[in-house]
N, C-alpha and C positions, 0 to 999 in steps of 0.2 A: 220426842219420846220421853215420858215421865212415868215412873212406877209401873211399867208394863203397859202403858197406854200409848196410842199413837194419836197425836193431834195435828191434823193437816194444817199447813200454813197458807193454803190457797191453791188454786189451780195453776200448775206450772207447765202443763202440756205433757207430752210423752217423753220419758227418759230415752236416751239413745239406743240402748240394747233392746228394751221392750219394743220400741218403734221398729227397729230392724227385724226383730223376731216376728212381729205381726206382719210385716211386709213379706218376709220370706215364706211364712206359712201360707199367706194369701196367694203368693205366686205359685207355690207348689200345688195348692188346691185348684186354682184356675187352670194352671198348666196341665195337670193330670187329666181333668175332665175335657179340656180342649183337645188334647192329643187323642184321647179315647174317641171323642166325637169325630175328629178329623180323619182318623184311620178306621172309623166305623168298627171300633172294637178289636181291630187286628193287633194293636199294640197298646198295652196297659202298663204305664210306668210303675204301678203298684207291684208288678212282678219283679222289679229290680230294687225298688226303694223301700217297700214295706219290710217288716221283720218276719223272718220265717225261722222255724225250728232248725237248728244246725244240721240235723240228719236229713233235712229236705234238700232236694236237688236245687231248689230255688234260693237257698241261703247264701248270702254274701256278707263278708265282715263289715262292710260299710253300712249295712242295714241297721247296725246298732246305733247309728247316728241319724240316718236319713228317715227312719220310721217316725221320728218325732215331728217331722214336718209334713207328714201325710195324714189325711183325714178321710173318713168314710163318706160323710155327707155334710150339708150346710150346718145342721144343728150341732154336729160333732165339733166342727171347727169354731163355730160361734161361741159355744159355752167355754171351750178351752181358751180361746183368745180373750174372752170377756174376763175370765179369772186371771189370765196373765196380765191384762191391763189393770185390773182392779188391785191386785196384790203385788204384782211384779214391779210396778212403778214405785211403790213405797219402798220395797226392799232395795231397789237399785239406788234410790236416793240415800238410803242409809249405808249401803255397802260400797257403792260406786260401781261403774260399769264392769270393770275387770272381774271383781269378785262375784258380782251377780251372774255374769255369763258363765264363770267357772261353776257356780252352784247349779245353774240351769242345766248345763251339759252333764255334770256328774250325776245329778238326780235322774235325768232322762236316760243316760246309759245304765245307771244302776237299776232303774226300773226294768230295762230290757234284760239285764242279767238275772234278776230275781224271777222274772217271767219265764226265762229259759230254764232256770233251775227247777221251778215248779213243774214245767212241762216235762223235764227229764224224769222227775219222780213219777209223774202220771204215766208216761210211756213205759217206764220201768215196771210199774205195777201191772199195766195193761199187757206187757210182754209176758209177764209171769202167768197171767190169766189165760192168755192165748196158748202158751206152751202147755199148760195143764189141760186145756181143752183139746189140743191136738192129740194128746195121748188117749183120750176117750171122748171123741166128738159125739154130741147128742143135741137134739133140738132144744131141750130145756136150757142147757148152759149157753147155747148159741144165742138164744133170745135174751138171756140175762146180760151177756157181754155186750151185745148190740145196744140194748136199752140203757145200760149204765155208762157207756163210753162214747157213743156216737150220735147223740141227740142232734137232730137237724141235718144229719149227713146221709140219711138213707130214706127210701120211700117206705112208709109204714105199710102200704098195701102189698108191696113186694115181700116185706118181712112176714106179714100174716099168711100170705099164700105159700111162701117157702116153708114156714114152720108147720102149717097144716099138712103140706105134702110130705115133709120129712117125718112128721109124727105118725103118718100112716105106714111109713117104711123106715123105721129108725136104724135098721142095719144096712141100709143102702150106702155102699161106699162112694158111689158117684155123688150123692147128695152131701155126704160128709166132706168130700174133696171140694165141692162147690162152696160149702160154707167156709172152709179154710181159705180158699181163694178170695171170697168176699171180705173176710176179715183183713187180709193183706191189703186189699184195695182201700178199705176204709181207713186203715192205719196211715197209708200214704196220703189219702185225702185230708186226714186230720193234721198231718205234718205240714201240709201245704196251705193251711189256713193262715192268712197274713194278719199281723198285728200292726195297727197304725195309731197315730195320735200323740199329742203332746201331754196327755193326761198324767203320765208318770212324773214329768218335770213340774206340771201344774200342782200335783199333790205335794211335791217337795216344796214348792213355793208356799202352799197353804200351811204346811207344817212349820216352815220358817216364820211365817207371819204369826202363827200361834205361839211360837217360842219367844219371839222378840217383843210381841205386843199382846201378851196373854189376857190382859184385862180390857182390851178394846172391845166394845160392843159391836157385834155384827147383826144386821137385821135380815133374818131368813125370810125370803120372799116378801120383804118389807112389812111383815106382820108382827114379829116379836123379836126382842133383842136377846142375844146370847153372847157370852164372853168368848173370845177367839179360842182360848185354851180348851173350853168345853166343846166348842164346835169341832175342833180338830180331833179331839179324843173320840167323840161320837162318830164322826165321819170315818175315822180309822177303824173303829170297832165294827161299823157296818160293812166296810170293805172286807174285813177279815171274815165276817159272818157269811157274806155272799160268796166269798172265795171258797170257803170250806164246805158250804152247803151245796155247791155244784149247780146253782141255777143256770139254766141254759139261756143266758141273756147276751151272749157274745161280747161280754165285757171282761177285760183282763184285770180283774180285781187285785190279783197279787202284784201286778205291775204297778198299780197305784200305791200299794203298800211298799213296794220296793223303792219308789221315789221318796216316800216319807222316811223309810229306814236309812237310805243313803244320805238324805238331807239331814237327819238327826245326827248321824255319825260325823258328817262334815262340819256341822255347826259346833258339835262338841270338840272336835279337833281344833277349830279356829279359836274357840273360847279358851282351850287349854294353852294355846300359844298367844293368847291375849291380843288377837287380831281386832277385837272390838269388845 
């Protein structure tokens, strides 16, 4: 490392922590889908090992760690493990196994905590909306709450039919009660959505690489070079934008930012203590 550049000294194979993390993630991935297949869907390890919102009946404290080793599909684990191999190897060579593992776990758990904090705010505002709705239930507000908060969790045909029926009889207490019950079920369903993946820790690794080797050129899709520091800044800005814009892409953008935030704080702490 010279003047913010990383100059590789040759291919030295996988570093020990990165190698073991790759193996553990692969075992979790293969094991999860093998168990689901063997039990014909009767038992899904995701129910125990993915991260759930603390108010969900499915939440367990160990999920703050185990969720990092669970992945939704092959593309998900492939790109996370590729980034871990690409950047993690270098960081472990610089920091050593112990410090790298500490960093990986802190950023992964930190990502989970930020994700939960953001979810808490979302459910808090949603609860306020529903409480206001309950005082004066009506089809217009019901449709707005559903559309703004439960994308992908309801059948659009059901919603259209229900709104049309209720609009013809807006004072029907039975329909109002049915709407309130539907909101309660949707809230429970939303709380039971699992979060999986090593992305929070991977984004922490990406942040660390950008801080340690800010001037190293990265080749995006092998087309054009960009300095690591700008790549990290742009990626972080995009994650923030997608997080606040509310795109229904099933990606925990604030968890990614959480990994970067905790990574930044940990690196600053290490630097203040002159660990490197």
